[in-house]
C-alpha positions as CSV (number, residue, x, y, z in Angstrom):
1,M,21.0,132.0,97.7
2,R,18.6,129.0,97.7
3,Q,20.7,127.3,95.1
4,E,23.9,127.7,97.2
5,R,22.1,126.3,100.2
6,A,20.9,123.3,98.2
7,E,24.5,122.7,96.9
8,R,25.8,122.9,100.5
9,T,23.2,120.4,101.6
10,R,24.0,118.0,98.8
11,T,27.7,118.2,99.5
12,A,27.1,117.6,103.2
13,L,25.1,114.5,102.4
14,T,27.6,113.2,99.9
15,L,30.5,113.6,102.4
16,A,28.4,112.0,105.2
17,A,27.6,109.1,103.0
18,A,31.3,108.7,102.1
19,T,32.1,108.5,105.8
20,M,29.4,105.9,106.4
21,F,30.3,103.8,103.4
22,D,34.0,103.9,104.4
23,R,33.2,102.8,107.9
24,V,30.6,100.1,107.4
25,G,30.2,99.4,103.7
26,Y,27.3,99.7,101.3
27,E,24.9,97.1,102.8
28,R,25.2,98.3,106.4
29,A,25.0,102.0,105.8
30,T,21.6,103.5,106.2
31,L,20.0,106.7,104.9
32,S,18.9,107.7,108.4
33,E,22.5,107.5,109.6
34,V,23.7,109.6,106.7
35,S,21.0,112.3,107.3
36,S,21.8,112.3,111.0
37,M,25.6,112.7,110.4
38,A,25.0,115.5,107.8
39,A,22.5,117.2,110.2
40,V,20.0,117.2,107.4
41,S,16.4,116.0,107.5
42,K,15.3,112.8,105.9
43,G,13.0,114.8,103.7
44,A,15.9,116.9,102.4
45,L,17.9,113.8,101.8
46,S,15.1,112.3,99.7
47,F,14.9,115.5,97.8
48,H,18.5,115.3,96.7
49,F,18.9,111.5,96.5
50,A,16.1,109.1,95.5
51,S,17.9,106.0,96.9
52,K,21.0,104.7,98.7
53,A,22.2,103.5,95.3
54,E,22.0,107.0,93.8
55,L,23.9,108.3,96.8
56,A,26.6,105.7,96.4
57,D,26.9,106.5,92.7
58,T,27.5,110.1,93.7
59,V,30.2,109.2,96.1
60,Q,32.0,107.0,93.5
61,L,31.8,109.8,91.0
62,L,33.3,112.2,93.5
63,A,36.1,109.8,94.5
64,C,37.1,109.3,90.9
65,S,36.9,112.9,89.9
66,T,39.0,114.0,92.9
67,A,41.6,111.3,92.0
68,R,41.7,112.3,88.4
69,A,42.0,116.0,89.2
70,R,45.1,115.3,91.4
71,M,46.6,113.1,88.6
72,E,46.1,115.9,86.1
73,Q,47.7,118.4,88.4
74,L,50.8,116.2,88.7
75,R,50.9,115.6,84.9
76,A,50.9,119.4,84.2
77,R,54.4,119.8,85.7
78,D,57.6,119.9,83.7
79,V,59.1,116.6,85.0
80,P,59.8,113.2,83.3
81,A,56.7,111.1,82.9
82,L,58.3,108.3,84.9
83,Q,58.7,110.7,87.9
84,T,55.1,111.7,87.4
85,L,54.1,108.0,87.7
86,I,56.1,107.6,90.9
87,D,54.4,110.8,92.3
88,M,51.0,109.5,91.3
89,T,51.4,106.5,93.5
90,H,52.5,108.6,96.4
91,A,49.6,111.0,96.0
92,T,47.1,108.1,95.7
93,A,48.5,106.5,98.8
94,Q,48.1,109.8,100.7
95,Q,44.5,110.0,99.6
96,L,43.9,106.4,100.7
97,A,45.4,107.0,104.0
98,H,43.7,110.2,104.9
99,D,40.6,110.8,102.7
100,E,37.3,109.0,103.5
101,T,35.8,109.7,100.1
102,T,38.7,108.0,98.4
103,R,38.4,104.9,100.6
104,A,34.6,104.9,100.2
105,G,35.0,104.9,96.4
106,V,37.3,101.9,96.6
107,R,35.1,100.0,99.0
108,L,32.0,100.7,96.9
109,T,33.8,99.6,93.8
110,R,34.4,96.3,95.5
111,E,31.1,95.8,97.1
112,R,28.7,96.9,94.2
113,C,28.3,95.8,90.7
114,T,30.4,98.7,89.4
115,P,30.9,99.0,85.6
116,S,34.5,99.3,84.4
117,D,34.0,102.9,83.8
118,P,36.9,105.1,85.0
119,S,34.4,107.8,86.0
120,V,33.0,105.6,88.8
121,H,35.4,102.6,89.1
122,S,38.3,103.6,91.3
123,F,40.6,100.9,90.1
124,A,39.8,101.5,86.4
125,N,40.4,105.2,87.0
126,W,43.8,104.6,88.5
127,Q,44.7,102.1,85.8
128,E,43.7,104.5,83.0
129,C,45.8,107.3,84.5
130,F,48.8,105.1,85.1
131,M,48.7,103.7,81.6
132,E,48.5,107.2,80.0
133,V,51.5,108.3,81.9
134,A,53.5,105.1,81.3
135,M,52.9,105.7,77.6
136,E,54.2,109.3,78.0
137,A,57.3,107.8,79.7
138,E,57.9,105.7,76.7
139,K,57.6,108.8,74.5
140,D,59.9,111.1,76.5
141,Q,62.3,108.2,76.9
142,S,62.4,108.3,80.7
143,L,61.4,104.6,80.5
144,R,63.8,102.0,79.3
145,R,63.2,101.2,75.7
146,D,62.6,97.5,76.0
147,L,59.8,97.9,78.6
148,A,56.1,97.9,77.7
149,P,54.1,100.7,79.2
150,H,51.3,98.3,80.3
151,S,53.8,96.4,82.5
152,V,54.9,99.6,84.2
153,A,51.3,100.7,84.7
154,A,50.6,97.3,86.2
155,L,53.5,97.8,88.6
156,A,52.1,101.1,89.7
157,M,48.7,99.5,90.3
158,S,50.2,96.8,92.4
159,L,52.0,99.4,94.5
160,V,48.9,101.4,95.0
161,S,46.8,98.3,95.9
162,G,49.4,97.3,98.4
163,S,49.5,100.8,100.0
164,Q,45.9,100.6,101.1
165,P,45.8,101.1,104.9
166,H,44.4,97.6,105.6
167,Q,47.1,96.0,103.5
168,L,50.1,97.5,105.4
169,E,51.7,96.0,108.5
170,P,51.0,98.1,111.7
171,G,53.5,100.9,112.1
172,V,54.5,101.0,108.5
173,E,54.6,104.5,107.0
174,V,53.2,104.3,103.6
175,H,55.5,106.8,101.8
176,T,58.6,105.0,103.2
177,W,57.2,101.7,102.1
178,L,56.5,103.1,98.6
179,S,59.9,104.8,98.4
180,E,61.7,101.5,99.2
181,L,59.9,99.6,96.6
182,W,60.4,102.3,93.9
183,E,64.1,102.4,94.9
184,L,64.4,98.7,94.2
185,S,62.4,99.0,90.9
186,L,63.9,102.1,89.3
187,P,67.2,100.6,88.2
188,A,65.2,98.2,86.0
189,L,62.8,100.9,84.8
190,M,65.0,103.9,84.0
191,A,66.3,104.6,80.6
192,E,70.1,103.9,80.4
193,Q,72.2,107.0,80.8
194,S,69.1,108.9,81.7
195,P,69.8,112.7,82.2
196,W,67.0,112.9,84.8
197,P,67.5,112.2,88.4
198,L,64.4,110.3,89.5
199,R,63.3,110.4,93.2
200,A,61.8,107.2,94.6
201,A,60.3,109.3,97.5
202,G,58.5,111.5,95.0
203,S,59.3,115.0,93.9
204,E,56.9,116.8,96.3
205,A,58.0,117.6,99.8
206,D,54.5,117.5,101.3
207,W,52.1,114.8,100.0
208,S,49.2,116.3,102.0
209,D,48.6,118.4,98.9
210,A,47.0,115.3,97.5
211,L,44.0,116.2,99.7
212,A,43.8,119.8,98.6
213,L,41.3,119.1,95.8
214,A,38.8,117.3,98.1
215,P,35.7,119.4,98.9
216,A,35.9,121.3,102.2
């Protein structure tokens, strides 16, 4: 019982910290604001986290592990790898638009001296996932033979970077934006005479599932 309560407190603090880091950044966020938002005493915060840096590390770990879990969920399906790559960009865009922890992870990666470790570096995490799937697309021949996987992974990274809320023009719907760009790109990416119909809009009807793995 005590352990469960401690885990709930730690989760509440982590999510409150993610909210603050997303809103104001690492430097301006304060531990007192985090404890107040989580409705947790400063003493309890100090028990779980020795410093703001440790709290930020935890948020970055959570952001990357949540993203990785969603990527692995998409990879587990029986679809062409190139379709999986398309779907990954849509799922990531959904997380960026609606999940504070994802955005906090990205902002902390930019604002702190974050090592290029996919377990804590949001961009390195995405890049590693995209590269793995691009290589799978080369193997299953959903990708055109003369294309290098790293180039396709770089394209996916560019699309995800451009899909961040602060990058889009006001009123632009992110999945429509991604779909249009994939529609333009797919003729140059798909293997000739591919037996698989690839969907630029992604193969899932509801991208809100991208948030299903975030902690409640």
